[in-house]
C-alpha positions as CSV (number, residue, x, y, z in Angstrom):
1,M,135.4,-203.2,-27.8
2,R,133.2,-200.4,-29.1
3,W,129.8,-200.8,-30.7
4,E,131.0,-199.5,-34.1
5,N,133.5,-202.4,-34.2
6,L,130.6,-204.8,-34.3
7,A,129.2,-203.3,-37.5
8,P,130.0,-204.7,-41.0
9,D,132.1,-201.7,-41.6
10,S,133.7,-199.0,-39.4
11,E,132.4,-195.9,-41.1
12,H,130.5,-194.8,-38.0
13,S,132.5,-192.3,-35.9
14,R,130.0,-192.2,-33.0
15,A,128.7,-195.0,-30.9
16,D,125.1,-193.7,-31.0
17,A,125.2,-193.5,-34.7
18,A,126.3,-197.1,-34.9
19,L,123.7,-198.1,-32.5
20,F,120.7,-196.4,-33.9
21,G,121.7,-194.7,-37.2
22,A,122.6,-197.6,-39.5
23,D,121.2,-200.8,-40.9
24,A,123.8,-202.7,-39.0
25,V,121.5,-203.0,-35.9
26,T,118.0,-204.4,-35.7
27,T,116.2,-204.0,-32.4
28,R,113.6,-206.6,-31.4
29,T,111.4,-207.6,-28.5
30,F,109.6,-210.9,-28.3
31,D,106.1,-211.5,-26.9
32,A,107.1,-214.5,-24.7
33,P,107.1,-214.8,-20.9
34,E,110.8,-215.8,-20.8
35,F,111.8,-212.6,-22.6
36,A,109.5,-210.1,-20.8
37,G,111.3,-206.8,-20.5
38,V,114.3,-207.9,-22.7
39,T,115.4,-206.1,-25.8
40,F,117.6,-207.7,-28.4
41,H,120.0,-205.7,-30.6
42,E,120.8,-207.9,-33.6
43,I,124.1,-207.0,-35.3
44,R,126.2,-208.5,-38.1
45,A,129.7,-208.7,-36.8
46,R,132.8,-208.3,-38.9
47,S,134.8,-210.6,-36.5
48,V,133.8,-213.0,-33.7
49,L,137.3,-214.0,-32.6
50,D,138.2,-211.7,-29.8
51,R,141.9,-211.5,-28.7
52,V,142.4,-211.4,-24.9
53,P,144.6,-208.4,-23.9
54,G,148.2,-209.4,-23.1
55,A,147.9,-208.0,-19.6
56,S,145.0,-210.4,-18.8
57,R,145.5,-213.2,-16.2
58,M,143.7,-215.6,-18.5
59,P,145.7,-218.5,-19.8
60,F,144.1,-218.4,-23.3
61,E,144.5,-215.9,-26.1
62,W,141.2,-216.2,-28.1
63,T,137.6,-216.1,-27.2
64,V,134.2,-216.2,-29.0
65,N,131.3,-214.4,-27.5
66,P,128.1,-214.5,-29.7
67,Y,126.2,-212.4,-27.1
68,R,126.9,-209.3,-25.1
69,G,124.8,-208.8,-21.9
70,C,123.2,-211.7,-20.1
71,T,119.7,-212.6,-18.9
72,H,121.2,-214.7,-16.2
73,A,121.3,-211.4,-14.3
74,C,124.0,-212.5,-11.8
75,V,124.5,-209.5,-9.5
76,Y,128.3,-210.2,-9.3
77,C,129.0,-210.6,-13.0
78,F,132.4,-209.1,-13.9
79,A,131.3,-208.6,-17.5
80,R,128.9,-205.8,-16.6
81,K,131.5,-203.1,-17.3
82,S,131.8,-204.2,-20.9
83,H,128.3,-203.1,-21.5
84,G,129.3,-199.6,-20.8
85,Y,131.8,-199.8,-23.7
86,L,128.7,-200.0,-25.9
87,D,127.0,-197.0,-24.2
88,L,124.6,-199.4,-22.6
89,D,123.6,-199.5,-18.9
90,T,125.7,-201.9,-16.8
91,G,123.0,-202.6,-14.2
92,T,119.5,-203.6,-15.4
93,G,120.6,-202.8,-18.9
94,F,123.2,-205.6,-18.8
95,D,120.5,-208.0,-17.8
96,S,117.9,-206.8,-20.4
97,Q,119.7,-205.2,-23.4
98,I,121.2,-208.2,-25.2
99,V,123.5,-207.8,-28.2
100,V,123.3,-210.7,-30.6
101,K,125.8,-211.4,-33.3
102,V,123.4,-213.1,-35.6
103,N,126.1,-214.0,-38.2
104,A,128.5,-215.4,-35.6
105,P,128.6,-219.0,-37.0
106,D,129.3,-218.0,-40.6
107,V,131.9,-215.4,-39.6
108,L,133.7,-217.9,-37.3
109,R,133.8,-220.5,-40.1
110,R,135.3,-218.0,-42.4
111,Q,137.9,-216.9,-39.9
112,L,138.9,-220.5,-39.0
113,A,139.5,-221.1,-42.7
114,A,141.8,-218.1,-43.1
115,P,145.5,-219.1,-43.8
116,R,146.8,-216.9,-41.0
117,W,144.7,-218.8,-38.4
118,Q,146.9,-221.3,-36.6
119,G,144.3,-223.4,-34.8
120,E,144.7,-221.7,-31.4
121,H,142.6,-222.8,-28.5
122,I,139.3,-220.8,-28.3
123,A,137.5,-220.3,-24.9
124,M,133.8,-219.7,-24.8
125,G,131.7,-218.5,-21.9
126,T,134.5,-216.3,-20.6
127,N,132.5,-213.0,-20.8
128,V,128.8,-213.9,-20.8
129,D,127.1,-217.2,-21.1
130,C,126.7,-218.7,-24.6
131,Y,123.8,-220.7,-23.3
132,Q,121.7,-218.0,-21.7
133,R,118.0,-217.9,-22.6
134,A,118.6,-215.9,-25.8
135,E,120.4,-219.0,-27.3
136,G,117.1,-220.9,-27.2
137,R,115.7,-218.5,-29.8
138,Y,118.8,-217.6,-31.8
139,R,120.5,-221.0,-31.9
140,L,124.0,-219.7,-32.6
141,M,125.9,-222.3,-30.8
142,P,125.2,-225.3,-33.0
143,G,126.7,-223.5,-36.0
144,I,129.7,-222.3,-33.9
145,L,130.3,-225.9,-32.6
146,A,130.0,-227.3,-36.0
147,A,132.6,-224.9,-37.4
148,L,135.0,-225.8,-34.6
149,R,134.4,-229.5,-35.2
150,D,134.9,-229.2,-39.0
151,H,138.2,-227.4,-38.5
152,A,139.3,-229.7,-35.6
153,N,139.9,-226.5,-33.6
154,P,140.4,-227.0,-29.9
155,F,138.0,-225.2,-27.6
156,S,136.5,-225.1,-24.1
157,L,133.3,-223.7,-22.8
158,L,131.9,-222.7,-19.4
159,T,128.2,-222.4,-18.8
160,K,125.4,-222.2,-16.2
161,G,122.9,-223.1,-18.9
162,T,121.1,-226.4,-19.2
163,L,120.6,-225.7,-22.9
164,V,124.1,-227.1,-23.5
165,L,122.6,-230.5,-23.5
166,R,120.8,-229.7,-26.7
167,D,124.2,-229.7,-28.4
168,L,125.5,-232.9,-26.7
169,E,126.0,-234.7,-30.0
170,L,127.9,-231.8,-31.5
171,L,130.2,-231.8,-28.5
172,R,130.8,-235.5,-28.8
173,Q,131.6,-235.2,-32.5
174,A,134.0,-232.4,-31.8
175,A,135.7,-234.3,-29.0
176,E,136.5,-237.1,-31.5
177,V,138.7,-234.8,-33.6
178,T,140.1,-232.2,-31.2
179,D,140.6,-231.2,-27.6
180,V,137.3,-230.2,-26.0
181,G,136.6,-229.1,-22.5
182,V,133.3,-228.4,-20.8
183,S,132.8,-226.9,-17.3
184,V,129.6,-226.0,-15.5
185,S,129.6,-223.1,-13.0
186,V,128.0,-224.0,-9.6
187,G,129.2,-221.8,-6.7
188,F,126.8,-223.0,-4.1
189,T,123.7,-225.1,-3.6
190,D,121.9,-222.8,-1.2
191,T,118.6,-222.1,-3.1
192,G,117.8,-218.9,-1.1
193,L,121.2,-217.5,-2.1
194,W,120.7,-218.6,-5.7
195,R,117.4,-216.9,-6.1
196,T,118.7,-213.6,-5.1
197,V,122.2,-213.5,-6.7
198,E,121.6,-215.5,-9.9
199,P,117.9,-214.9,-10.6
200,G,118.0,-215.7,-14.3
201,T,119.9,-219.0,-14.1
202,P,118.8,-222.6,-13.9
203,A,118.8,-223.9,-10.3
204,P,122.1,-225.4,-9.0
205,E,120.6,-228.9,-9.0
206,R,119.6,-228.5,-12.7
207,R,123.2,-227.5,-13.6
208,L,124.5,-230.5,-11.7
209,E,122.2,-232.7,-13.7
210,V,124.0,-231.3,-16.8
211,V,127.3,-232.6,-15.3
212,R,125.7,-236.0,-14.7
213,T,124.2,-236.2,-18.2
214,L,127.4,-235.3,-19.9
215,A,129.3,-237.8,-17.9
216,A,126.8,-240.5,-18.8
217,H,127.5,-239.8,-22.5
218,G,131.2,-240.0,-22.2
219,I,131.9,-236.3,-21.9
220,G,133.7,-235.5,-18.6
221,C,132.7,-232.2,-17.1
222,G,134.4,-230.2,-14.4
223,V,132.7,-227.7,-12.1
224,L,133.9,-224.2,-11.4
225,M,132.8,-223.6,-7.9
226,A,132.3,-219.9,-8.3
227,P,131.7,-217.6,-6.9
228,V,132.3,-218.5,-3.3
229,I,130.6,-215.5,-1.7
230,P,132.1,-214.2,1.5
231,F,129.8,-214.3,4.6
232,L,126.9,-215.6,2.5
233,G,128.1,-218.8,1.0
234,D,131.4,-219.7,2.7
235,R,130.3,-221.4,5.9
236,P,131.9,-224.9,6.3
237,E,128.5,-226.6,6.1
238,Q,127.7,-224.7,2.9
239,L,131.0,-225.6,1.3
240,R,130.6,-229.2,2.3
241,A,127.1,-229.4,0.9
242,T,128.2,-228.0,-2.4
243,V,131.3,-230.2,-2.9
244,R,129.2,-233.2,-1.9
245,A,126.6,-232.4,-4.5
246,I,129.3,-231.8,-7.2
247,A,130.9,-235.2,-6.4
248,A,127.6,-237.0,-6.5
249,A,127.0,-235.5,-10.0
250,G,130.2,-237.2,-11.3
251,A,132.3,-234.1,-11.9
252,T,135.8,-234.8,-13.0
253,S,137.2,-231.8,-11.1
254,V,136.2,-228.9,-8.9
255,T,137.9,-225.5,-8.9
256,P,136.9,-223.0,-6.2
257,L,137.0,-219.3,-7.0
258,V,136.2,-216.6,-4.5
259,L,134.0,-213.6,-5.5
260,H,135.9,-210.8,-7.1
261,L,134.5,-207.3,-7.6
262,R,135.9,-205.4,-10.5
263,P,134.8,-201.9,-11.3
264,G,131.4,-202.0,-12.9
265,A,130.4,-205.2,-11.1
266,R,131.5,-203.8,-7.7
267,E,129.1,-200.9,-7.7
268,W,126.1,-203.1,-8.8
269,F,126.9,-205.8,-6.3
270,M,127.4,-203.4,-3.4
271,S,124.1,-201.8,-4.2
272,W,122.4,-205.2,-4.1
273,L,124.3,-206.0,-0.8
274,G,123.1,-202.8,0.8
275,Q,119.5,-203.6,-0.1
276,H,119.5,-207.3,0.9
277,H,122.3,-207.6,3.6
278,P,123.1,-204.1,4.8
279,Y,124.9,-205.4,7.9
280,L,127.6,-206.8,5.6
281,V,128.5,-203.6,3.7
282,N,131.2,-202.6,6.1
283,R,132.7,-206.1,6.2
284,Y,132.9,-206.1,2.4
285,E,134.4,-202.7,2.3
286,R,137.2,-204.0,4.6
287,L,137.6,-207.3,2.9
288,Y,137.9,-205.7,-0.6
289,A,139.7,-202.6,0.6
290,E,142.8,-203.4,-1.5
291,G,141.0,-203.8,-4.8
292,S,138.9,-206.3,-6.8
293,Y,140.1,-209.5,-5.1
294,A,139.7,-210.8,-1.6
295,P,142.9,-211.0,0.4
296,R,145.2,-214.0,-0.4
297,W,144.8,-215.4,3.0
298,Y,141.0,-215.7,2.5
299,Q,141.4,-217.1,-1.0
300,R,143.8,-219.7,0.3
301,R,141.6,-220.7,3.2
302,I,138.6,-221.3,0.8
303,T,140.8,-223.2,-1.7
304,R,142.2,-225.4,1.1
305,Q,138.8,-226.2,2.5
306,V,137.3,-227.1,-0.9
307,H,140.3,-229.2,-1.9
308,D,140.2,-231.1,1.4
309,L,136.5,-231.7,0.9
310,A,137.0,-232.8,-2.7
311,R,139.6,-235.4,-1.6
312,E,137.2,-236.6,1.0
313,Y,134.4,-237.1,-1.6
314,G,136.8,-238.6,-4.2
315,I,137.3,-235.8,-6.6
316,G,140.2,-233.3,-7.0
317,P,141.1,-229.9,-8.2
318,A,141.5,-229.2,-12.0
319,R,143.8,-231.8,-13.4
320,A,146.8,-230.9,-15.6
321,E,145.9,-233.3,-18.4
322,L,142.6,-231.8,-19.2
323,P,141.0,-231.3,-21.7
324,H,141.4,-234.4,-23.8
325,R,139.7,-235.7,-26.9
326,L,137.5,-238.7,-27.3
327,R,138.6,-241.6,-29.4
328,P,136.0,-242.5,-32.0
329,A,134.4,-245.9,-31.7
330,G,136.5,-248.6,-33.3
331,H,139.7,-246.5,-33.0
332,P,142.7,-248.7,-31.8
333,G,142.9,-248.5,-28.1
334,A,139.5,-246.9,-27.7
335,G,137.5,-247.9,-24.7
336,S,133.7,-248.0,-24.3
337,P,132.8,-245.7,-21.4
338,G,129.7,-246.8,-19.6
339,P,127.1,-244.5,-18.2
340,G,128.6,-242.2,-15.6
341,S,132.1,-243.0,-16.6
342,P,133.9,-240.2,-18.5
343,A,135.7,-241.3,-21.6
344,S,139.4,-241.2,-21.6
345,G,139.4,-238.5,-24.1
346,S,137.1,-235.8,-22.9
347,S,137.2,-233.7,-19.9
348,A,136.5,-230.5,-18.3
349,S,138.0,-227.2,-19.0
350,G,136.7,-223.8,-19.5
351,P,136.8,-220.5,-17.9
352,S,137.1,-221.7,-14.6
353,G,136.9,-225.1,-13.7
354,S,139.7,-226.9,-15.2
355,G,142.8,-227.2,-17.2
356,A,143.2,-225.3,-20.4
357,P,145.5,-225.7,-23.3
358,A,148.1,-223.2,-24.1
359,S,147.0,-220.2,-26.2
360,R,148.5,-221.9,-29.3
361,H,147.7,-225.5,-30.0
362,T,150.8,-227.0,-31.3
363,G,150.8,-230.4,-29.6
364,P,149.8,-232.2,-26.4
365,S,148.1,-230.2,-23.7
366,P,150.7,-228.6,-21.5
367,S,151.2,-229.6,-17.9
368,G,150.1,-227.5,-14.9
369,P,146.6,-226.7,-13.9
370,T,145.1,-223.5,-15.1
371,Q,141.9,-221.6,-14.7
372,L,140.1,-220.3,-17.7
373,S,137.5,-217.9,-16.6
374,L,135.8,-215.8,-13.9
375,L,132.1,-216.1,-14.4
């Protein structure tokens, strides 16, 4: 995606002209502690439905990303490279130069109503987090969720943000009319590691409280245990502590995902590693010598350990039947889930953490576990 494609028209032939030379972009800063050093580029997008490239490993075809860049500032974030497509810095610029599609709810509602749209599953949180701090000011997600609800369009979302609880009622309403999946990303519970690699995110225990709260309101939530960071977060006692906490929060599933280092993210992460853990640089260079992903033997070892722990604590990997929809109160056969008990209809899904519908929603959710995202 190029910056000029975000403008209301595509008359601009140069990215810098589109960024600074047209009325399409409004640049703002806010005098608030939580936005210190952050610049927002407000744009009016022509489209908010992004098609996933056919070569992608993702099991979904469409995404919605109301923001570009992310104040979570995760040093490993694979989406960093996409900031370069907009001629923005992929390091600190990714953390502090946030593109906001201020008309996203209205554009999405129009696109969902188009005759050519067939109601395909839409994944959110697959690039940057929809519930990062910027959402507290711009409030784009309530309008997006309302549009999906009103068109009964299936969707899933993945987040590290506790702000998702603000929209709990909208999620519940949507889950009564379509398939909805929610997953929370918690790769580890080590607070020292969290402070250095995910400095802009809510603490892991706060994210697990989101899982607990959603479950108490009948919305099952899975956990994407990602990333598992080699040599820093993969010791058996660390994995055990994380899975134990996930189970205690009432997660419907846990899906481990080992750190991957794509171009763009790799350079930033390795720079961070050299500053904070220089003794690990050579080990990482060997482990990731073949490319962006850790060797299969390592991935399988982590997956086996996490799944064994999940069984021990009474939860399992992502289940094939997720996500589901909630049955409205009074519906024949509807149950009344009590606090802490997920409703039969809702469950976890999302860029990582659980099952996802096929790219086209034409009937019941397909069988076979899948993984939605790589946050």
